[in-house]
ROZASE-476641 format. One record per residue (C-alpha): residue number from 1; residue in three letters; x, y, z. Coordinates in nm, 3 decimals, padded with zeros to 5 digits. Example, Ala and Ser with C-alpha at 12.3 -4.5 7.8 and 13.67 -1.06 7.14 Angstrom:
<recs>
REC   seq   type         u         v         w
REC     1    ALA    01.230   -00.450    00.780
REC     2    SER    01.367   -00.106    00.714
</recs>
This chain:
<recs>
REC   seq   type         u         v         w
REC     1    MET   -00.011    00.014   -00.015
REC     2    SER    00.116    00.353   -00.050
REC     3    SER    00.275    00.528    00.226
REC     4    LYS    00.146    00.851    00.141
REC     5    LEU   -00.006    01.032    00.466
REC     6    PRO   -00.326    01.177    00.491
REC     7    SER   -00.413    01.503    00.451
REC     8    ASN   -00.543    01.554    00.758
REC     9    ARG   -00.322    01.337    01.004
REC    10    ALA    00.016    01.397    01.099
REC    11    ARG    00.320    01.221    01.319
REC    12    ILE    00.319    01.310    01.662
REC    13    ARG    00.669    01.468    01.608
REC    14    ASP    00.489    01.726    01.356
REC    15    VAL    00.170    01.762    01.603
REC    16    LEU    00.375    01.870    01.878
REC    17    PRO    00.763    01.910    01.755
REC    18    LYS    00.887    02.028    02.161
REC    19    LEU    00.728    01.687    02.318
REC    20    HIS    01.069    01.523    02.454
REC    21    LEU    01.012    01.171    02.309
REC    22    GLY    01.403    01.044    02.496
REC    23    ARG    01.749    01.120    02.400
REC    24    PHE    01.824    00.941    02.121
REC    25    GLN    01.743    01.039    01.796
REC    26    PRO    01.512    00.852    01.514
REC    27    GLY    01.653    00.691    01.211
REC    28    SER    01.610    00.869    00.838
REC    29    LEU    01.224    00.745    00.859
REC    30    ASN    01.162    00.687    01.212
REC    31    SER    01.059    00.369    01.145
REC    32    LEU    01.100   -00.038    01.178
REC    33    THR    01.271   -00.040    00.817
REC    34    ASP    01.533    00.173    00.978
REC    35    VAL    01.695   -00.138    01.109
REC    36    PRO    01.877   -00.278    00.804
REC    37    GLY    01.727   -00.566    00.619
REC    38    VAL    01.416   -00.539    00.776
REC    39    LEU    01.098   -00.531    00.527
REC    40    VAL    00.725   -00.461    00.541
REC    41    HIS    00.399   -00.487    00.404
REC    42    THR    00.037   -00.337    00.514
REC    43    GLU   -00.264   -00.463    00.329
REC    44    SER   -00.628   -00.283    00.422
REC    45    ILE   -00.985   -00.512    00.382
REC    46    LEU   -01.204   -00.246    00.365
REC    47    ARG   -01.560   -00.399    00.218
REC    48    ASP   -01.906   -00.282    00.195
REC    49    PRO   -02.191   -00.526    00.327
REC    50    THR   -02.299   -00.805    00.117
REC    51    ALA   -02.551   -01.062    00.125
REC    52    THR   -02.339   -01.294    00.344
REC    53    ALA   -02.135   -01.019    00.539
REC    54    LYS   -02.161   -00.682    00.673
REC    55    GLU   -01.914   -00.397    00.677
REC    56    VAL   -01.506   -00.542    00.673
REC    57    ARG   -01.247   -00.360    00.805
REC    58    THR   -00.918   -00.529    00.859
REC    59    GLY   -00.587   -00.642    00.740
REC    60    VAL   -00.252   -00.776    00.741
REC    61    THR    00.055   -00.643    00.841
REC    62    THR    00.404   -00.879    00.745
REC    63    ILE    00.724   -00.802    00.851
REC    64    LEU    01.034   -01.000    00.723
REC    65    PRO    01.304   -01.028    00.978
REC    66    ARG    01.487   -01.042    00.654
REC    67    LYS    01.477   -01.086    00.256
REC    68    ASP    01.635   -01.483    00.293
REC    69    PHE    01.443   -01.559    00.684
REC    70    PHE    01.408   -01.903    00.554
REC    71    ASN    01.762   -01.988    00.530
REC    72    GLN    01.917   -01.746    00.777
REC    73    ALA    01.763   -01.714    01.134
REC    74    CYS    01.766   -01.439    01.368
REC    75    TYR    01.785   -01.409    01.766
REC    76    GLY    01.487   -01.337    01.871
REC    77    GLY    01.307   -01.296    02.197
REC    78    TYR    00.948   -01.255    02.337
REC    79    PHE    00.767   -01.144    02.656
REC    80    ARG    00.414   -01.160    02.743
REC    81    PHE    00.289   -00.873    02.964
REC    82    ASN   -00.067   -00.991    02.972
REC    83    GLY   -00.173   -01.329    02.756
REC    84    ALA   -00.532   -01.247    02.651
REC    85    GLY   -00.400   -01.292    02.308
REC    86    GLU   -00.197   -01.537    02.076
REC    87    MET    00.136   -01.521    01.913
REC    88    THR    00.195   -01.845    01.771
REC    89    GLY    00.542   -02.006    01.723
REC    90    VAL    00.705   -01.869    02.033
REC    91    HIS    00.768   -02.177    02.213
REC    92    TRP    01.009   -02.297    01.946
REC    93    LEU    01.161   -01.935    01.977
REC    94    ASP    01.155   -01.976    02.348
REC    95    GLU    01.348   -02.338    02.342
REC    96    THR    01.584   -02.229    02.041
REC    97    GLY    01.603   -01.869    02.055
REC    98    LEU    01.596   -01.866    01.643
REC    99    LEU    01.357   -01.676    01.466
REC   100    ASN    01.320   -01.801    01.066
REC   101    THR    00.969   -01.679    00.964
REC   102    PRO    00.755   -01.411    00.844
REC   103    ILE    00.593   -01.232    01.117
REC   104    ILE    00.219   -01.159    01.087
REC   105    ILE   -00.012   -00.964    01.289
REC   106    THR   -00.362   -00.962    01.186
REC   107    ASN   -00.709   -00.981    01.356
REC   108    THR   -00.792   -01.276    01.584
REC   109    PHE   -00.987   -01.497    01.338
REC   110    ALA   -00.732   -01.486    01.078
REC   111    VAL   -00.459   -01.668    01.306
REC   112    GLY   -00.508   -01.929    01.089
REC   113    ALA   -00.526   -01.797    00.760
REC   114    ALA   -00.237   -01.609    00.829
REC   115    PHE   -00.022   -01.945    00.922
REC   116    THR   -00.150   -02.131    00.629
REC   117    GLY   -00.026   -01.828    00.427
REC   118    VAL    00.332   -01.857    00.534
REC   119    TYR    00.316   -02.201    00.452
REC   120    GLU    00.166   -02.122    00.104
REC   121    PHE    00.443   -01.893    00.032
REC   122    CYS    00.781   -02.136    00.164
REC   123    VAL    00.579   -02.427   -00.024
REC   124    ARG    00.571   -02.233   -00.368
REC   125    GLU    00.959   -02.117   -00.278
REC   126    TYR    01.124   -02.421   -00.114
REC   127    ARG    00.990   -02.736   -00.236
REC   128    ASN    01.276   -02.956   -00.281
REC   129    LYS    01.373   -03.117   -00.670
REC   130    ARG    01.175   -03.386   -00.574
REC   131    ASN    00.889   -03.146   -00.520
REC   132    VAL    00.847   -03.227   -00.170
REC   133    CYS    00.872   -03.028    00.170
REC   134    ASP    01.135   -03.173    00.363
REC   135    TRP    01.219   -02.892    00.592
REC   136    PHE    01.071   -02.749    00.926
REC   137    LEU    00.908   -02.393    00.989
REC   138    LEU    00.633   -02.267    01.261
REC   139    PRO    00.514   -01.964    01.156
REC   140    LEU    00.507   -01.650    01.415
REC   141    VAL    00.148   -01.514    01.391
REC   142    ALA   -00.025   -01.221    01.630
REC   143    GLU   -00.349   -01.114    01.662
REC   144    THR   -00.602   -00.840    01.832
REC   145    PHE   -00.953   -00.810    01.827
REC   146    ASP   -01.092   -00.621    01.529
REC   147    GLY   -01.462   -00.737    01.572
REC   148    ILE   -01.617   -00.420    01.700
REC   149    LEU   -01.538   -00.179    01.332
REC   150    SER   -01.544   -00.526    01.119
REC   151    ASP   -01.723   -00.788    01.052
REC   152    ILE   -01.446   -01.010    01.238
REC   153    GLY   -01.663   -01.318    01.152
REC   154    ALA   -01.668   -01.282    00.755
REC   155    MET   -01.340   -01.454    00.754
REC   156    ALA   -01.202   -01.167    00.522
REC   157    VAL   -00.831   -01.252    00.539
REC   158    THR   -00.744   -01.502    00.355
REC   159    PRO   -00.359   -01.696    00.298
REC   160    GLY   -00.327   -01.521   -00.059
REC   161    TYR   -00.303   -01.180    00.131
REC   162    ILE   -00.016   -01.331    00.354
REC   163    VAL    00.170   -01.472    00.030
REC   164    LYS    00.129   -01.147   -00.193
REC   165    GLY    00.259   -00.954    00.174
REC   166    ILE    00.554   -01.172    00.182
REC   167    ASP    00.621   -01.096   -00.184
REC   168    GLU    00.593   -00.745   -00.192
REC   169    ALA    00.764   -00.640    00.158
REC   170    SER    00.970   -00.319    00.106
REC   171    THR    01.216   -00.125    00.317
REC   172    ASP    00.963    00.195    00.210
REC   173    LEU    00.819    00.371    00.550
REC   174    VAL    00.598    00.205    00.740
REC   175    PRO    00.215    00.293    00.636
REC   176    GLU    00.052    00.425    00.983
REC   177    GLY   -00.288    00.447    01.099
REC   178    ASN   -00.586    00.258    00.924
REC   179    THR   -00.348    00.037    00.768
REC   180    GLY   -00.237   -00.331    00.789
REC   181    GLY   -00.322   -00.563    01.059
REC   182    GLY   -00.453   -00.204    01.283
REC   183    THR   -00.695   -00.117    01.017
REC   184    GLY   -00.978   -00.195    01.220
REC   185    MET   -00.801   -00.102    01.592
REC   186    MET   -00.919    00.098    01.860
REC   187    CYS   -00.677    00.262    02.113
REC   188    HIS   -00.789    00.456    02.434
REC   189    GLY   -01.095    00.515    02.311
REC   190    PHE   -00.979    00.709    01.998
REC   191    LYS   -00.940    00.506    01.625
REC   192    GLY   -00.594    00.302    01.686
REC   193    GLY   -00.404    00.106    01.460
REC   194    THR   -00.040    00.070    01.329
REC   195    GLY    00.279    00.269    01.456
REC   196    SER    00.626    00.317    01.424
REC   197    SER    00.935    00.438    01.528
REC   198    SER    01.313    00.390    01.561
REC   199    ARG    01.642    00.527    01.725
REC   200    VAL    01.983    00.580    01.652
REC   201    ILE    02.259    00.492    01.925
REC   202    ASP    02.634    00.506    01.926
REC   203    GLY    02.801    00.195    02.043
REC   204    LEU    03.167    00.077    02.036
REC   205    GLU    03.298   -00.269    01.915
REC   206    PHE    03.623   -00.432    01.920
REC   207    ASP    03.815   -00.415    01.620
REC   208    GLU    04.052   -00.744    01.654
REC   209    LYS    04.296   -00.606    01.361
REC   210    ALA    04.351   -00.304    01.563
REC   211    GLY    04.330   -00.457    01.887
REC   212    ALA    04.088   -00.143    01.998
REC   213    HIS    03.737   -00.044    02.027
REC   214    LYS    03.573    00.122    01.710
REC   215    ASP    03.282    00.350    01.669
REC   216    VAL    02.997    00.200    01.532
REC   217    THR    02.578    00.298    01.540
REC   218    TYR    02.330    00.081    01.612
REC   219    VAL    01.942    00.125    01.498
REC   220    LEU    01.663    00.031    01.679
REC   221    GLY    01.294    00.013    01.520
REC   222    VAL    00.933   -00.079    01.682
REC   223    LEU    00.619   -00.179    01.509
REC   224    ALA    00.325   -00.154    01.760
REC   225    GLN   -00.063   -00.288    01.663
REC   226    CYS   -00.223   -00.081    01.929
REC   227    ASN   -00.588   -00.208    02.051
REC   228    TYR   -00.605   -00.149    02.403
REC   229    GLY   -00.662    00.106    02.645
REC   230    ARG   -00.918    00.337    02.800
REC   231    GLN   -00.951    00.700    02.731
REC   232    ARG   -00.920    00.819    03.086
REC   233    ASP   -00.585    00.658    03.119
REC   234    PHE   -00.450    00.857    02.841
REC   235    ARG   -00.127    01.034    02.836
REC   236    ILE    00.128    01.240    02.597
REC   237    GLY    00.438    01.313    02.801
REC   238    GLY    00.274    01.239    03.120
REC   239    VAL   -00.016    01.529    03.031
REC   240    PRO   -00.348    01.334    03.128
REC   241    VAL   -00.484    01.415    02.791
REC   242    GLY   -00.763    01.166    02.806
REC   243    ARG   -00.891    01.284    03.134
REC   244    LEU   -00.876    01.628    03.008
REC   245    PHE   -01.078    01.554    02.739
REC   246    MET   -01.338    01.373    02.962
REC   247    GLU   -01.359    01.690    03.209
REC   248    GLU   -01.452    01.923    02.931
REC   249    ASP   -01.681    01.652    02.779
REC   250    GLY   -01.867    01.560    03.079
REC   251    GLY   -01.781    01.176    03.004
REC   252    GLU   -01.523    00.930    02.821
REC   253    VAL   -01.623    00.930    02.466
REC   254    GLN   -01.803    00.679    02.410
REC   255    SER   -01.642    00.427    02.148
REC   256    MET   -01.648    00.072    02.308
REC   257    GLY   -02.015   -00.026    02.205
REC   258    TRP   -02.228   -00.165    01.921
REC   259    ALA   -02.474    00.082    01.700
REC   260    GLY   -02.851   -00.010    01.810
REC   261    ASP   -03.015   -00.085    02.073
REC   262    GLU   -02.833   -00.409    02.136
REC   263    THR   -02.631   -00.436    02.453
REC   264    PRO   -02.292   -00.507    02.419
REC   265    THR   -02.118   -00.833    02.387
REC   266    VAL   -01.801   -00.913    02.589
REC   267    GLU   -01.570   -00.848    02.333
REC   268    ALA   -01.703   -00.496    02.294
REC   269    LYS   -01.632   -00.419    02.619
REC   270    LYS   -01.303   -00.613    02.624
REC   271    ASP   -00.964   -00.356    02.639
REC   272    GLY   -00.852   -00.476    02.321
REC   273    SER   -00.469   -00.559    02.272
REC   274    ILE   -00.103   -00.448    02.187
REC   275    ILE    00.133   -00.622    01.964
REC   276    VAL    00.497   -00.454    01.978
REC   277    VAL    00.746   -00.595    01.751
REC   278    ILE    01.115   -00.464    01.821
REC   279    ALA    01.434   -00.542    01.586
REC   280    THR    01.766   -00.374    01.621
REC   281    SER    02.102   -00.429    01.434
REC   282    ALA    02.252   -00.399    01.777
REC   283    PRO    02.414   -00.783    01.865
REC   284    LEU    02.199   -00.951    02.120
REC   285    HIS    02.171   -01.334    02.184
REC   286    PRO    01.819   -01.457    02.300
REC   287    VAL    01.838   -01.364    02.656
REC   288    GLN    01.897   -01.034    02.618
REC   289    LEU    01.629   -01.002    02.360
REC   290    GLN    01.385   -01.113    02.561
REC   291    ARG    01.472   -00.832    02.820
REC   292    LEU    01.461   -00.578    02.527
REC   293    ALA    01.111   -00.704    02.479
REC   294    LYS    00.996   -00.628    02.840
REC   295    ARG    01.120   -00.264    02.798
REC   296    ALA    00.792   -00.253    02.566
REC   297    THR    00.607   -00.242    02.881
REC   298    VAL    00.741    00.097    02.985
REC   299    GLY    00.674    00.241    02.622
REC   300    VAL    00.291    00.127    02.691
REC   301    SER    00.274    00.262    03.044
REC   302    ARG    00.378    00.609    02.962
REC   303    VAL    00.064    00.613    02.714
REC   304    GLY   -00.169    00.454    02.987
REC   305    GLY   -00.171    00.079    02.927
REC   306    TRP   -00.161   -00.110    03.194
REC   307    GLY   -00.243   -00.488    03.104
REC   308    SER   -00.588   -00.512    03.144
REC   309    ASN   -00.732   -00.913    03.243
REC   310    THR   -00.871   -00.911    02.902
REC   311    SER   -00.577   -00.754    02.716
REC   312    GLY   -00.341   -00.948    02.500
REC   313    ASP    00.002   -00.729    02.540
REC   314    ILE    00.264   -00.984    02.388
REC   315    PHE    00.651   -00.816    02.255
REC   316    LEU    00.858   -00.959    02.002
REC   317    ALA    01.247   -00.842    01.964
REC   318    PHE    01.466   -00.986    01.781
REC   319    SER    01.847   -00.885    01.633
REC   320    THR    01.957   -00.906    01.252
REC   321    ALA    02.348   -00.843    01.381
REC   322    SER    02.391   -01.218    01.295
REC   323    GLU    02.287   -01.502    01.052
REC   324    ILE    02.212   -01.809    01.144
REC   325    PRO    02.221   -02.126    00.952
REC   326    VAL    01.911   -02.280    00.988
REC   327    ASP    01.988   -02.594    00.836
REC   328    PRO    02.405   -02.631    00.855
REC   329    GLY    02.442   -02.998    00.807
REC   330    SER    02.441   -03.288    01.025
REC   331    ARG    02.770   -03.363    01.097
REC   332    GLY    02.717   -03.608    01.430
REC   333    LYS    02.903   -03.428    01.666
REC   334    PRO    02.854   -03.105    01.829
REC   335    THR    02.989   -02.849    01.609
REC   336    VAL    03.098   -02.444    01.620
REC   337    SER    03.093   -02.316    01.247
REC   338    GLN    03.107   -01.923    01.321
REC   339    ARG    03.201   -01.668    01.564
REC   340    ILE    02.923   -01.466    01.683
REC   341    ALA    02.957   -01.125    01.844
REC   342    VAL    02.727   -01.023    02.167
REC   343    MET    02.671   -00.707    02.315
REC   344    GLU    02.831   -00.657    02.691
REC   345    ASP    02.519   -00.667    02.931
REC   346    ALA    02.693   -00.393    03.153
REC   347    SER    02.645   -00.202    02.845
REC   348    ILE    02.279   -00.276    02.696
REC   349    ASN    02.117   -00.010    02.931
REC   350    ALA    02.122    00.243    02.568
REC   351    LEU    01.885   -00.037    02.386
REC   352    PHE    01.646   -00.076    02.686
REC   353    GLU    01.620    00.331    02.744
REC   354    ALA    01.560    00.367    02.343
REC   355    ALA    01.286    00.019    02.337
REC   356    ALA    01.084    00.203    02.585
REC   357    ASP    01.108    00.569    02.401
REC   358    ALA    01.027    00.411    02.064
REC   359    VAL    00.733    00.233    02.148
REC   360    GLU    00.588    00.550    02.304
REC   361    GLU    00.623    00.742    01.998
REC   362    ALA    00.529    00.428    01.801
REC   363    ILE    00.191    00.427    01.998
REC   364    TYR    00.148    00.815    01.944
REC   365    ASN    00.200    00.784    01.591
REC   366    ALA   -00.104    00.509    01.553
REC   367    LEU   -00.340    00.748    01.708
REC   368    SER   -00.232    01.039    01.512
REC   369    MET   -00.242    00.899    01.245
REC   370    ALA   -00.544    00.682    01.230
REC   371    GLU   -00.850    00.853    01.090
REC   372    THR   -01.219    00.800    01.202
REC   373    MET   -01.334    00.531    01.086
REC   374    VAL   -01.785    00.401    01.029
REC   375    GLY   -01.738    00.044    01.021
REC   376    LEU   -01.979   -00.248    01.144
REC   377    GLU   -02.347   -00.170    01.139
REC   378    GLY   -02.287    00.185    01.114
REC   379    LYS   -02.062    00.204    01.426
REC   380    LYS   -01.802    00.527    01.415
REC   381    VAL   -01.479    00.550    01.631
REC   382    GLU   -01.336    00.932    01.609
REC   383    ALA   -00.949    00.997    01.543
REC   384    LEU   -00.795    01.124    01.805
REC   385    ASP   -00.830    01.527    01.754
REC   386    LEU   -00.503    01.674    01.704
REC   387    GLY   -00.607    02.050    01.680
REC   388    ARG   -00.762    02.000    02.040
REC   389    VAL   -00.428    01.780    02.135
REC   390    LYS   -00.219    02.092    02.069
REC   391    LYS   -00.447    02.371    02.267
REC   392    VAL   -00.440    02.105    02.546
REC   393    MET   -00.059    02.032    02.553
REC   394    GLU    00.051    02.416    02.476
REC   395    LYS    00.058    02.503    02.856
REC   396    TYR    00.308    02.158    02.923
REC   397    LEU    00.541    02.237    02.663
</recs>
């Protein structure tokens, strides 16, 4: 999909130029794709009612850790802040620390189709000479629930969308707001969706030839699918924007129920979920990446998330620094075939800090780029009023 920005929306740095978003500078795109080698594609599925389905407002986000994900794994790790959600493949990730699959983020009912789509792509590309699949792979698929704005039972996401996403993933700026898996999502009572951000961190690496450390630059990027939270908890830069809006309006924005006279279902009241993917070019091993994934919690909490019982808050981190052969061949003996650099634990704090900052900004970007949407049975969810945000924040910046 095009990365053209909606005419009436803007990223948070453009809305609030004086907002402090940490001490590290963003990458050139301020996006997940600033991390070298990472590719992303977003696809929205927007359909009017038919004889068999109601309004559809859903989509798919595809992330490739690297183009050759199938043969060259990355180190990875994940963290479950609250488990009312799904991220497939994490048992194997936890077991091995290796990530060699696309990362797909979509709606709750589309997990199976996305899982199948990854296999359809790999079957097409990696059958052996006998036209047989003689390999093992577990797709990583994450979800959030978009059934308030979309007819989630229409099963609109099909495996073909995933195949297309893998084929067309690019290093372009990640589209934000109502796009990809975030198309039909809500956040803090407003229209939510997909957001991204990045940070550049100065580091040191030992140069064996020179016998000394040399300056290097690491990049950390974030993509968040935001579908959680209440307006009363929403904050920007520590300012209780949601509560201030409520005081002016005399109550909370009504974005969590169905149109018409029906009583909202349990899902309609559900405090959504948030999926966060963190990529970095820094050389981290799997345990360090688990620790990095945990720092997404800090960014979520700054904006107002606290891990509701019914929220699926699951965070993934991976490093592109090393290429780990998925199938190096069996030698019958424990074998060492490559030397892999790893960051010293004592020096990792800058990455933790950058991850928290980038996650916070990615959520802001999802909210500030999302547009008002009318969906299932005429349900309307308003976008965050950026003019109003500017006015409220004036005295704090």
